[in-house]
PDB file of N, H, CA, C and O in Angstrom:
ATOM      1  N   MET A   1     -41.761  67.131   2.336  1.00  0.00           N
ATOM      2  CA  MET A   1     -42.784  66.159   2.024  1.00  0.00           C
ATOM      3  C   MET A   1     -44.086  66.908   1.733  1.00  0.00           C
ATOM      4  O   MET A   1     -44.403  67.895   2.397  1.00  0.00           O
ATOM      5  N   THR A   2     -44.819  66.444   0.759  1.00  0.00           N
ATOM      6  H   THR A   2     -44.561  65.643   0.219  1.00  0.00           H
ATOM      7  CA  THR A   2     -46.069  67.101   0.381  1.00  0.00           C
ATOM      8  C   THR A   2     -47.176  66.745   1.350  1.00  0.00           C
ATOM      9  O   THR A   2     -47.064  65.807   2.139  1.00  0.00           O
ATOM     10  N   ASP A   3     -48.232  67.507   1.272  1.00  0.00           N
ATOM     11  H   ASP A   3     -48.322  68.269   0.631  1.00  0.00           H
ATOM     12  CA  ASP A   3     -49.391  67.272   2.132  1.00  0.00           C
ATOM     13  C   ASP A   3     -50.018  65.909   1.834  1.00  0.00           C
ATOM     14  O   ASP A   3     -50.441  65.215   2.758  1.00  0.00           O
ATOM     15  N   GLY A   4     -50.083  65.520   0.577  1.00  0.00           N
ATOM     16  H   GLY A   4     -49.739  66.084  -0.174  1.00  0.00           H
ATOM     17  CA  GLY A   4     -50.627  64.224   0.201  1.00  0.00           C
ATOM     18  C   GLY A   4     -49.781  63.083   0.744  1.00  0.00           C
ATOM     19  O   GLY A   4     -50.319  62.055   1.154  1.00  0.00           O
ATOM     20  N   GLY A   5     -48.461  63.254   0.751  1.00  0.00           N
ATOM     21  H   GLY A   5     -48.025  64.090   0.417  1.00  0.00           H
ATOM     22  CA  GLY A   5     -47.571  62.231   1.288  1.00  0.00           C
ATOM     23  C   GLY A   5     -47.766  62.047   2.783  1.00  0.00           C
ATOM     24  O   GLY A   5     -47.732  60.926   3.290  1.00  0.00           O
ATOM     25  N   LYS A   6     -47.973  63.165   3.491  1.00  0.00           N
ATOM     26  H   LYS A   6     -48.001  64.076   3.079  1.00  0.00           H
ATOM     27  CA  LYS A   6     -48.218  63.084   4.939  1.00  0.00           C
ATOM     28  C   LYS A   6     -49.524  62.347   5.231  1.00  0.00           C
ATOM     29  O   LYS A   6     -49.596  61.527   6.146  1.00  0.00           O
ATOM     30  N   LYS A   7     -50.556  62.652   4.438  1.00  0.00           N
ATOM     31  H   LYS A   7     -50.497  63.318   3.695  1.00  0.00           H
ATOM     32  CA  LYS A   7     -51.836  61.981   4.633  1.00  0.00           C
ATOM     33  C   LYS A   7     -51.707  60.484   4.352  1.00  0.00           C
ATOM     34  O   LYS A   7     -52.311  59.661   5.042  1.00  0.00           O
ATOM     35  N   PHE A   8     -50.926  60.143   3.347  1.00  0.00           N
ATOM     36  H   PHE A   8     -50.436  60.811   2.787  1.00  0.00           H
ATOM     37  CA  PHE A   8     -50.715  58.741   3.017  1.00  0.00           C
ATOM     38  C   PHE A   8     -50.030  58.008   4.169  1.00  0.00           C
ATOM     39  O   PHE A   8     -50.439  56.904   4.531  1.00  0.00           O
ATOM     40  N   LEU A   9     -48.987  58.615   4.748  1.00  0.00           N
ATOM     41  H   LEU A   9     -48.654  59.512   4.454  1.00  0.00           H
ATOM     42  CA  LEU A   9     -48.292  58.007   5.877  1.00  0.00           C
ATOM     43  C   LEU A   9     -49.200  57.887   7.101  1.00  0.00           C
ATOM     44  O   LEU A   9     -49.164  56.882   7.812  1.00  0.00           O
ATOM     45  N   TRP A  10     -50.006  58.908   7.339  1.00  0.00           N
ATOM     46  H   TRP A  10     -50.035  59.724   6.762  1.00  0.00           H
ATOM     47  CA  TRP A  10     -50.968  58.827   8.443  1.00  0.00           C
ATOM     48  C   TRP A  10     -51.958  57.689   8.199  1.00  0.00           C
ATOM     49  O   TRP A  10     -52.323  56.973   9.132  1.00  0.00           O
ATOM     50  N   GLY A  11     -52.385  57.523   6.972  1.00  0.00           N
ATOM     51  H   GLY A  11     -52.088  58.104   6.215  1.00  0.00           H
ATOM     52  CA  GLY A  11     -53.301  56.441   6.638  1.00  0.00           C
ATOM     53  C   GLY A  11     -52.685  55.081   6.898  1.00  0.00           C
ATOM     54  O   GLY A  11     -53.350  54.179   7.407  1.00  0.00           O
ATOM     55  N   ILE A  12     -51.426  54.934   6.551  1.00  0.00           N
ATOM     56  H   ILE A  12     -50.886  55.667   6.137  1.00  0.00           H
ATOM     57  CA  ILE A  12     -50.724  53.667   6.804  1.00  0.00           C
ATOM     58  C   ILE A  12     -50.610  53.422   8.309  1.00  0.00           C
ATOM     59  O   ILE A  12     -50.843  52.312   8.787  1.00  0.00           O
ATOM     60  N   ALA A  13     -50.249  54.469   9.046  1.00  0.00           N
ATOM     61  H   ALA A  13     -50.060  55.371   8.659  1.00  0.00           H
ATOM     62  CA  ALA A  13     -50.099  54.327  10.498  1.00  0.00           C
ATOM     63  C   ALA A  13     -51.426  53.943  11.152  1.00  0.00           C
ATOM     64  O   ALA A  13     -51.465  53.069  12.018  1.00  0.00           O
ATOM     65  N   VAL A  14     -52.494  54.585  10.742  1.00  0.00           N
ATOM     66  H   VAL A  14     -52.463  55.294  10.038  1.00  0.00           H
ATOM     67  CA  VAL A  14     -53.812  54.277  11.306  1.00  0.00           C
ATOM     68  C   VAL A  14     -54.217  52.861  10.927  1.00  0.00           C
ATOM     69  O   VAL A  14     -54.772  52.141  11.758  1.00  0.00           O
ATOM     70  N   GLY A  15     -53.957  52.446   9.703  1.00  0.00           N
ATOM     71  H   GLY A  15     -53.506  53.031   9.028  1.00  0.00           H
ATOM     72  CA  GLY A  15     -54.281  51.091   9.272  1.00  0.00           C
ATOM     73  C   GLY A  15     -53.540  50.036  10.067  1.00  0.00           C
ATOM     74  O   GLY A  15     -54.121  49.020  10.448  1.00  0.00           O
ATOM     75  N   VAL A  16     -52.267  50.267  10.321  1.00  0.00           N
ATOM     76  H   VAL A  16     -51.795  51.092  10.012  1.00  0.00           H
ATOM     77  CA  VAL A  16     -51.470  49.318  11.110  1.00  0.00           C
ATOM     78  C   VAL A  16     -51.987  49.263  12.548  1.00  0.00           C
ATOM     79  O   VAL A  16     -52.102  48.186  13.134  1.00  0.00           O
ATOM     80  N   ALA A  17     -52.296  50.428  13.108  1.00  0.00           N
ATOM     81  H   ALA A  17     -52.202  51.302  12.633  1.00  0.00           H
ATOM     82  CA  ALA A  17     -52.820  50.466  14.480  1.00  0.00           C
ATOM     83  C   ALA A  17     -54.168  49.751  14.562  1.00  0.00           C
ATOM     84  O   ALA A  17     -54.420  49.010  15.512  1.00  0.00           O
ATOM     85  N   ALA A  18     -55.032  49.969  13.575  1.00  0.00           N
ATOM     86  H   ALA A  18     -54.828  50.572  12.803  1.00  0.00           H
ATOM     87  CA  ALA A  18     -56.347  49.314  13.567  1.00  0.00           C
ATOM     88  C   ALA A  18     -56.192  47.801  13.433  1.00  0.00           C
ATOM     89  O   ALA A  18     -56.892  47.044  14.106  1.00  0.00           O
ATOM     90  N   ALA A  19     -55.288  47.362  12.576  1.00  0.00           N
ATOM     91  H   ALA A  19     -54.720  47.977  12.029  1.00  0.00           H
ATOM     92  CA  ALA A  19     -55.064  45.922  12.405  1.00  0.00           C
ATOM     93  C   ALA A  19     -54.566  45.297  13.704  1.00  0.00           C
ATOM     94  O   ALA A  19     -54.970  44.187  14.053  1.00  0.00           O
ATOM     95  N   ALA A  20     -53.698  45.997  14.417  1.00  0.00           N
ATOM     96  H   ALA A  20     -53.371  46.899  14.134  1.00  0.00           H
ATOM     97  CA  ALA A  20     -53.193  45.484  15.693  1.00  0.00           C
ATOM     98  C   ALA A  20     -54.311  45.445  16.735  1.00  0.00           C
ATOM     99  O   ALA A  20     -54.399  44.501  17.520  1.00  0.00           O
ATOM    100  N   PHE A  21     -55.163  46.470  16.742  1.00  0.00           N
ATOM    101  H   PHE A  21     -55.092  47.237  16.105  1.00  0.00           H
ATOM    102  CA  PHE A  21     -56.269  46.524  17.699  1.00  0.00           C
ATOM    103  C   PHE A  21     -57.277  45.406  17.440  1.00  0.00           C
ATOM    104  O   PHE A  21     -57.811  44.829  18.387  1.00  0.00           O
ATOM    105  N   LEU A  22     -57.541  45.096  16.181  1.00  0.00           N
ATOM    106  H   LEU A  22     -57.107  45.564  15.411  1.00  0.00           H
ATOM    107  CA  LEU A  22     -58.513  44.053  15.838  1.00  0.00           C
ATOM    108  C   LEU A  22     -58.079  42.672  16.322  1.00  0.00           C
ATOM    109  O   LEU A  22     -58.914  41.783  16.485  1.00  0.00           O
ATOM    110  N   LYS A  23     -56.800  42.490  16.549  1.00  0.00           N
ATOM    111  H   LYS A  23     -56.122  43.212  16.417  1.00  0.00           H
ATOM    112  CA  LYS A  23     -56.282  41.192  16.977  1.00  0.00           C
ATOM    113  C   LYS A  23     -56.252  41.022  18.494  1.00  0.00           C
ATOM    114  O   LYS A  23     -55.909  39.948  18.987  1.00  0.00           O
ATOM    115  N   THR A  24     -56.603  42.063  19.235  1.00  0.00           N
ATOM    116  H   THR A  24     -56.882  42.936  18.834  1.00  0.00           H
ATOM    117  CA  THR A  24     -56.522  41.988  20.696  1.00  0.00           C
ATOM    118  C   THR A  24     -57.702  41.225  21.289  1.00  0.00           C
ATOM    119  O   THR A  24     -58.785  41.175  20.705  1.00  0.00           O
ATOM    120  N   ASP A  25     -57.472  40.632  22.457  1.00  0.00           N
ATOM    121  H   ASP A  25     -56.592  40.672  22.931  1.00  0.00           H
ATOM    122  CA  ASP A  25     -58.539  39.922  23.163  1.00  0.00           C
ATOM    123  C   ASP A  25     -59.632  40.872  23.621  1.00  0.00           C
ATOM    124  O   ASP A  25     -60.806  40.505  23.650  1.00  0.00           O
ATOM    125  N   THR A  26     -59.253  42.082  23.976  1.00  0.00           N
ATOM    126  H   THR A  26     -58.299  42.381  23.952  1.00  0.00           H
ATOM    127  CA  THR A  26     -60.235  43.077  24.412  1.00  0.00           C
ATOM    128  C   THR A  26     -61.247  43.346  23.313  1.00  0.00           C
ATOM    129  O   THR A  26     -62.448  43.404  23.575  1.00  0.00           O
ATOM    130  N   PHE A  27     -60.774  43.511  22.093  1.00  0.00           N
ATOM    131  H   PHE A  27     -59.798  43.464  21.881  1.00  0.00           H
ATOM    132  CA  PHE A  27     -61.658  43.760  20.966  1.00  0.00           C
ATOM    133  C   PHE A  27     -62.578  42.556  20.730  1.00  0.00           C
ATOM    134  O   PHE A  27     -63.777  42.719  20.505  1.00  0.00           O
ATOM    135  N   ARG A  28     -62.015  41.371  20.783  1.00  0.00           N
ATOM    136  H   ARG A  28     -61.041  41.239  20.966  1.00  0.00           H
ATOM    137  CA  ARG A  28     -62.814  40.151  20.556  1.00  0.00           C
ATOM    138  C   ARG A  28     -63.878  39.981  21.628  1.00  0.00           C
ATOM    139  O   ARG A  28     -65.020  39.632  21.329  1.00  0.00           O
ATOM    140  N   LYS A  29     -63.501  40.229  22.881  1.00  0.00           N
ATOM    141  H   LYS A  29     -62.573  40.512  23.124  1.00  0.00           H
ATOM    142  CA  LYS A  29     -64.468  40.115  23.977  1.00  0.00           C
ATOM    143  C   LYS A  29     -65.562  41.171  23.832  1.00  0.00           C
ATOM    144  O   LYS A  29     -66.735  40.903  24.092  1.00  0.00           O
ATOM    145  N   GLY A  30     -65.170  42.361  23.419  1.00  0.00           N
ATOM    146  H   GLY A  30     -64.218  42.579  23.208  1.00  0.00           H
ATOM    147  CA  GLY A  30     -66.154  43.420  23.197  1.00  0.00           C
ATOM    148  C   GLY A  30     -67.125  43.057  22.090  1.00  0.00           C
ATOM    149  O   GLY A  30     -68.329  43.278  22.221  1.00  0.00           O
ATOM    150  N   CYS A  31     -66.618  42.509  21.013  1.00  0.00           N
ATOM    151  H   CYS A  31     -65.640  42.329  20.907  1.00  0.00           H
ATOM    152  CA  CYS A  31     -67.493  42.075  19.915  1.00  0.00           C
ATOM    153  C   CYS A  31     -68.421  40.968  20.370  1.00  0.00           C
ATOM    154  O   CYS A  31     -69.597  40.955  20.004  1.00  0.00           O
ATOM    155  N   ALA A  32     -67.913  40.044  21.158  1.00  0.00           N
ATOM    156  H   ALA A  32     -66.958  40.054  21.455  1.00  0.00           H
ATOM    157  CA  ALA A  32     -68.751  38.948  21.657  1.00  0.00           C
ATOM    158  C   ALA A  32     -69.872  39.487  22.537  1.00  0.00           C
ATOM    159  O   ALA A  32     -71.000  39.000  22.462  1.00  0.00           O
ATOM    160  N   LYS A  33     -69.582  40.479  23.365  1.00  0.00           N
ATOM    161  H   LYS A  33     -68.666  40.875  23.426  1.00  0.00           H
ATOM    162  CA  LYS A  33     -70.614  41.066  24.219  1.00  0.00           C
ATOM    163  C   LYS A  33     -71.673  41.782  23.391  1.00  0.00           C
ATOM    164  O   LYS A  33     -72.865  41.684  23.683  1.00  0.00           O
ATOM    165  N   VAL A  34     -71.245  42.494  22.371  1.00  0.00           N
ATOM    166  H   VAL A  34     -70.277  42.574  22.134  1.00  0.00           H
ATOM    167  CA  VAL A  34     -72.191  43.205  21.502  1.00  0.00           C
ATOM    168  C   VAL A  34     -73.093  42.209  20.775  1.00  0.00           C
ATOM    169  O   VAL A  34     -74.304  42.413  20.695  1.00  0.00           O
ATOM    170  N   ILE A  35     -72.517  41.152  20.256  1.00  0.00           N
ATOM    171  H   ILE A  35     -71.533  40.987  20.321  1.00  0.00           H
ATOM    172  CA  ILE A  35     -73.298  40.144  19.535  1.00  0.00           C
ATOM    173  C   ILE A  35     -74.251  39.430  20.494  1.00  0.00           C
ATOM    174  O   ILE A  35     -75.409  39.185  20.154  1.00  0.00           O
ATOM    175  N   ALA A  36     -73.768  39.098  21.684  1.00  0.00           N
ATOM    176  H   ALA A  36     -72.828  39.297  21.960  1.00  0.00           H
ATOM    177  CA  ALA A  36     -74.633  38.447  22.676  1.00  0.00           C
ATOM    178  C   ALA A  36     -75.794  39.360  23.056  1.00  0.00           C
ATOM    179  O   ALA A  36     -76.927  38.902  23.208  1.00  0.00           O
ATOM    180  N   GLY A  37     -75.514  40.627  23.205  1.00  0.00           N
ATOM    181  H   GLY A  37     -74.594  40.999  23.082  1.00  0.00           H
ATOM    182  CA  GLY A  37     -76.579  41.585  23.515  1.00  0.00           C
ATOM    183  C   GLY A  37     -77.597  41.674  22.390  1.00  0.00           C
ATOM    184  O   GLY A  37     -78.799  41.758  22.640  1.00  0.00           O
ATOM    185  N   GLY A  38     -77.123  41.656  21.165  1.00  0.00           N
ATOM    186  H   GLY A  38     -76.146  41.588  20.962  1.00  0.00           H
ATOM    187  CA  GLY A  38     -78.027  41.693  20.016  1.00  0.00           C
ATOM    188  C   GLY A  38     -78.895  40.452  19.942  1.00  0.00           C
ATOM    189  O   GLY A  38     -80.085  40.542  19.640  1.00  0.00           O
ATOM    190  N   LEU A  39     -78.309  39.291  20.215  1.00  0.00           N
ATOM    191  H   LEU A  39     -77.343  39.218  20.461  1.00  0.00           H
ATOM    192  CA  LEU A  39     -79.091  38.053  20.207  1.00  0.00           C
ATOM    193  C   LEU A  39     -80.127  38.042  21.325  1.00  0.00           C
ATOM    194  O   LEU A  39     -81.248  37.574  21.133  1.00  0.00           O
ATOM    195  N   GLN A  40     -79.753  38.556  22.488  1.00  0.00           N
ATOM    196  H   GLN A  40     -78.841  38.937  22.645  1.00  0.00           H
ATOM    197  CA  GLN A  40     -80.701  38.641  23.599  1.00  0.00           C
ATOM    198  C   GLN A  40     -81.847  39.584  23.251  1.00  0.00           C
ATOM    199  O   GLN A  40     -83.007  39.291  23.540  1.00  0.00           O
ATOM    200  N   LEU A  41     -81.525  40.706  22.635  1.00  0.00           N
ATOM    201  H   LEU A  41     -80.582  40.944  22.400  1.00  0.00           H
ATOM    202  CA  LEU A  41     -82.550  41.662  22.219  1.00  0.00           C
ATOM    203  C   LEU A  41     -83.501  41.021  21.214  1.00  0.00           C
ATOM    204  O   LEU A  41     -84.713  41.227  21.286  1.00  0.00           O
ATOM    205  N   LYS A  42     -82.960  40.249  20.282  1.00  0.00           N
ATOM    206  H   LYS A  42     -81.976  40.082  20.223  1.00  0.00           H
ATOM    207  CA  LYS A  42     -83.786  39.556  19.296  1.00  0.00           C
ATOM    208  C   LYS A  42     -84.734  38.581  19.983  1.00  0.00           C
ATOM    209  O   LYS A  42     -85.920  38.533  19.657  1.00  0.00           O
ATOM    210  N   ASP A  43     -84.219  37.808  20.926  1.00  0.00           N
ATOM    211  H   ASP A  43     -83.255  37.847  21.190  1.00  0.00           H
ATOM    212  CA  ASP A  43     -85.049  36.845  21.653  1.00  0.00           C
ATOM    213  C   ASP A  43     -86.140  37.546  22.458  1.00  0.00           C
ATOM    214  O   ASP A  43     -87.285  37.093  22.488  1.00  0.00           O
ATOM    215  N   ASP A  44     -85.783  38.651  23.109  1.00  0.00           N
ATOM    216  H   ASP A  44     -84.854  39.019  23.085  1.00  0.00           H
ATOM    217  CA  ASP A  44     -86.768  39.402  23.890  1.00  0.00           C
ATOM    218  C   ASP A  44     -87.865  39.963  22.989  1.00  0.00           C
ATOM    219  O   ASP A  44     -89.044  39.912  23.340  1.00  0.00           O
ATOM    220  N   ALA A  45     -87.486  40.491  21.847  1.00  0.00           N
ATOM    221  H   ALA A  45     -86.528  40.532  21.562  1.00  0.00           H
ATOM    222  CA  ALA A  45     -88.466  41.043  20.912  1.00  0.00           C
ATOM    223  C   ALA A  45     -89.376  39.938  20.381  1.00  0.00           C
ATOM    224  O   ALA A  45     -90.580  40.139  20.226  1.00  0.00           O
ATOM    225  N   LYS A  46     -88.806  38.788  20.108  1.00  0.00           N
ATOM    226  H   LYS A  46     -87.827  38.624  20.234  1.00  0.00           H
ATOM    227  CA  LYS A  46     -89.599  37.660  19.607  1.00  0.00           C
ATOM    228  C   LYS A  46     -90.646  37.247  20.646  1.00  0.00           C
ATOM    229  O   LYS A  46     -91.805  37.023  20.298  1.00  0.00           O
ATOM    230  N   GLU A  47     -90.250  37.145  21.905  1.00  0.00           N
ATOM    231  H   GLU A  47     -89.308  37.326  22.188  1.00  0.00           H
ATOM    232  CA  GLU A  47     -91.182  36.801  22.978  1.00  0.00           C
ATOM    233  C   GLU A  47     -92.281  37.858  23.123  1.00  0.00           C
ATOM    234  O   GLU A  47     -93.452  37.526  23.305  1.00  0.00           O
ATOM    235  N   TYR A  48     -91.892  39.123  23.042  1.00  0.00           N
ATOM    236  H   TYR A  48     -90.941  39.393  22.894  1.00  0.00           H
ATOM    237  CA  TYR A  48     -92.842  40.226  23.176  1.00  0.00           C
ATOM    238  C   TYR A  48     -93.889  40.169  22.073  1.00  0.00           C
ATOM    239  O   TYR A  48     -95.084  40.286  22.347  1.00  0.00           O
ATOM    240  N   PHE A  49     -93.455  39.992  20.836  1.00  0.00           N
ATOM    241  H   PHE A  49     -92.485  39.898  20.614  1.00  0.00           H
ATOM    242  CA  PHE A  49     -94.399  39.956  19.725  1.00  0.00           C
ATOM    243  C   PHE A  49     -95.246  38.688  19.736  1.00  0.00           C
ATOM    244  O   PHE A  49     -96.384  38.700  19.266  1.00  0.00           O
ATOM    245  N   GLU A  50     -94.708  37.609  20.262  1.00  0.00           N
ATOM    246  H   GLU A  50     -93.784  37.600  20.644  1.00  0.00           H
ATOM    247  CA  GLU A  50     -95.495  36.384  20.406  1.00  0.00           C
ATOM    248  C   GLU A  50     -96.615  36.604  21.422  1.00  0.00           C
ATOM    249  O   GLU A  50     -97.733  36.128  21.226  1.00  0.00           O
ATOM    250  N   THR A  51     -96.321  37.319  22.499  1.00  0.00           N
ATOM    251  H   THR A  51     -95.413  37.706  22.658  1.00  0.00           H
ATOM    252  CA  THR A  51     -97.333  37.644  23.502  1.00  0.00           C
ATOM    253  C   THR A  51     -98.430  38.514  22.894  1.00  0.00           C
ATOM    254  O   THR A  51     -99.616  38.288  23.136  1.00  0.00           O
ATOM    255  N   ILE A  52     -98.030  39.501  22.110  1.00  0.00           N
ATOM    256  H   ILE A  52     -97.067  39.685  21.914  1.00  0.00           H
ATOM    257  CA  ILE A  52     -99.017  40.367  21.453  1.00  0.00           C
ATOM    258  C   ILE A  52     -99.885  39.551  20.510  1.00  0.00           C
ATOM    259  O   ILE A  52    -101.100  39.743  20.458  1.00  0.00           O
ATOM    260  N   LYS A  53     -99.274  38.650  19.771  1.00  0.00           N
ATOM    261  H   LYS A  53     -98.287  38.494  19.813  1.00  0.00           H
ATOM    262  CA  LYS A  53    -100.030  37.800  18.838  1.00  0.00           C
ATOM    263  C   LYS A  53    -101.040  36.937  19.586  1.00  0.00           C
ATOM    264  O   LYS A  53    -102.186  36.815  19.155  1.00  0.00           O
ATOM    265  N   GLU A  54    -100.632  36.342  20.693  1.00  0.00           N
ATOM    266  H   GLU A  54     -99.700  36.442  21.043  1.00  0.00           H
ATOM    267  CA  GLU A  54    -101.533  35.509  21.485  1.00  0.00           C
ATOM    268  C   GLU A  54    -102.695  36.335  22.043  1.00  0.00           C
ATOM    269  O   GLU A  54    -103.838  35.878  22.047  1.00  0.00           O
ATOM    270  N   ASP A  55    -102.402  37.547  22.513  1.00  0.00           N
ATOM    271  H   ASP A  55    -101.474  37.918  22.510  1.00  0.00           H
ATOM    272  CA  ASP A  55    -103.460  38.417  23.029  1.00  0.00           C
ATOM    273  C   ASP A  55    -104.452  38.780  21.924  1.00  0.00           C
ATOM    274  O   ASP A  55    -105.661  38.791  22.153  1.00  0.00           O
ATOM    275  N   ALA A  56    -103.948  39.073  20.739  1.00  0.00           N
ATOM    276  H   ALA A  56    -102.965  39.064  20.553  1.00  0.00           H
ATOM    277  CA  ALA A  56    -104.820  39.413  19.621  1.00  0.00           C
ATOM    278  C   ALA A  56    -105.682  38.221  19.215  1.00  0.00           C
ATOM    279  O   ALA A  56    -106.857  38.384  18.885  1.00  0.00           O
ATOM    280  N   GLU A  57    -105.101  37.030  19.240  1.00  0.00           N
ATOM    281  H   GLU A  57    -104.147  36.898  19.508  1.00  0.00           H
ATOM    282  CA  GLU A  57    -105.875  35.832  18.918  1.00  0.00           C
ATOM    283  C   GLU A  57    -106.963  35.592  19.966  1.00  0.00           C
ATOM    284  O   GLU A  57    -108.073  35.187  19.620  1.00  0.00           O
ATOM    285  N   ASP A  58    -106.658  35.837  21.240  1.00  0.00           N
ATOM    286  H   ASP A  58    -105.756  36.165  21.521  1.00  0.00           H
ATOM    287  CA  ASP A  58    -107.654  35.689  22.296  1.00  0.00           C
ATOM    288  C   ASP A  58    -108.808  36.676  22.107  1.00  0.00           C
ATOM    289  O   ASP A  58    -109.974  36.308  22.250  1.00  0.00           O
ATOM    290  N   ILE A  59    -108.486  37.909  21.792  1.00  0.00           N
ATOM    291  H   ILE A  59    -107.539  38.208  21.676  1.00  0.00           H
ATOM    292  CA  ILE A  59    -109.513  38.930  21.579  1.00  0.00           C
ATOM    293  C   ILE A  59    -110.401  38.549  20.397  1.00  0.00           C
ATOM    294  O   ILE A  59    -111.623  38.684  20.468  1.00  0.00           O
ATOM    295  N   LYS A  60    -109.798  38.078  19.326  1.00  0.00           N
ATOM    296  H   LYS A  60    -108.806  37.968  19.269  1.00  0.00           H
ATOM    297  CA  LYS A  60    -110.563  37.667  18.147  1.00  0.00           C
ATOM    298  C   LYS A  60    -111.467  36.487  18.477  1.00  0.00           C
ATOM    299  O   LYS A  60    -112.623  36.453  18.055  1.00  0.00           O
ATOM    300  N   ALA A  61    -110.952  35.525  19.226  1.00  0.00           N
ATOM    301  H   ALA A  61    -110.013  35.552  19.569  1.00  0.00           H
ATOM    302  CA  ALA A  61    -111.749  34.357  19.605  1.00  0.00           C
ATOM    303  C   ALA A  61    -112.942  34.789  20.469  1.00  0.00           C
ATOM    304  O   ALA A  61    -114.042  34.260  20.306  1.00  0.00           O
ATOM    305  N   GLU A  62    -112.736  35.739  21.380  1.00  0.00           N
ATOM    306  H   GLU A  62    -111.843  36.168  21.512  1.00  0.00           H
ATOM    307  CA  GLU A  62    -113.840  36.245  22.213  1.00  0.00           C
ATOM    308  C   GLU A  62    -114.881  36.944  21.350  1.00  0.00           C
ATOM    309  O   GLU A  62    -116.081  36.751  21.548  1.00  0.00           O
ATOM    310  N   GLN A  63    -114.437  37.748  20.401  1.00  0.00           N
ATOM    311  H   GLN A  63    -113.463  37.905  20.241  1.00  0.00           H
ATOM    312  CA  GLN A  63    -115.369  38.447  19.521  1.00  0.00           C
ATOM    313  C   GLN A  63    -116.148  37.456  18.656  1.00  0.00           C
ATOM    314  O   GLN A  63    -117.345  37.634  18.434  1.00  0.00           O
ATOM    315  N   ASP A  64    -115.478  36.421  18.173  1.00  0.00           N
ATOM    316  H   ASP A  64    -114.506  36.277  18.354  1.00  0.00           H
ATOM    317  CA  ASP A  64    -116.151  35.420  17.356  1.00  0.00           C
ATOM    318  C   ASP A  64    -117.186  34.663  18.178  1.00  0.00           C
ATOM    319  O   ASP A  64    -118.274  34.368  17.684  1.00  0.00           O
ATOM    320  N   SER A  65    -116.856  34.343  19.436  1.00  0.00           N
ATOM    321  H   SER A  65    -115.972  34.582  19.837  1.00  0.00           H
ATOM    322  CA  SER A  65    -117.816  33.601  20.273  1.00  0.00           C
ATOM    323  C   SER A  65    -119.008  34.482  20.619  1.00  0.00           C
ATOM    324  O   SER A  65    -120.129  33.980  20.713  1.00  0.00           O
ATOM    325  N   LYS A  66    -118.800  35.770  20.809  1.00  0.00           N
ATOM    326  H   LYS A  66    -117.890  36.177  20.732  1.00  0.00           H
ATOM    327  CA  LYS A  66    -119.918  36.691  21.074  1.00  0.00           C
ATOM    328  C   LYS A  66    -120.790  36.842  19.834  1.00  0.00           C
ATOM    329  O   LYS A  66    -122.013  36.937  19.939  1.00  0.00           O
ATOM    330  N   ALA A  67    -120.164  36.863  18.664  1.00  0.00           N
ATOM    331  H   ALA A  67    -119.171  36.786  18.579  1.00  0.00           H
ATOM    332  CA  ALA A  67    -120.916  37.020  17.423  1.00  0.00           C
ATOM    333  C   ALA A  67    -121.744  35.777  17.116  1.00  0.00           C
ATOM    334  O   ALA A  67    -122.811  35.884  16.511  1.00  0.00           O
ATOM    335  N   ASN A  68    -121.278  34.617  17.515  1.00  0.00           N
ATOM    336  H   ASN A  68    -120.411  34.529  18.006  1.00  0.00           H
ATOM    337  CA  ASN A  68    -121.984  33.369  17.255  1.00  0.00           C
ATOM    338  C   ASN A  68    -123.057  33.084  18.307  1.00  0.00           C
ATOM    339  O   ASN A  68    -123.886  32.194  18.115  1.00  0.00           O
ATOM    340  N   SER A  69    -123.049  33.824  19.408  1.00  0.00           N
ATOM    341  H   SER A  69    -122.376  34.546  19.563  1.00  0.00           H
ATOM    342  CA  SER A  69    -124.018  33.571  20.485  1.00  0.00           C
ATOM    343  C   SER A  69    -125.360  34.173  20.201  1.00  0.00           C
ATOM    344  O   SER A  69    -126.278  34.046  21.011  1.00  0.00           O
TER     345      SER A  69
END
């Protein structure tokens, strides 16, 4: 068998193994945890930047009130 033929068979074997792994509950649960973690990170970042925005608005309002006094 040629070297290219061996690589082709290895590719088929890896593809079949990957397809079988993708169908397992372990893989699905792992993906769900990763996605949940990403959504939590997004929510945390949104809250953090909202806090920064509110602080910046407060500082601007204080500066405006001092300038008008």
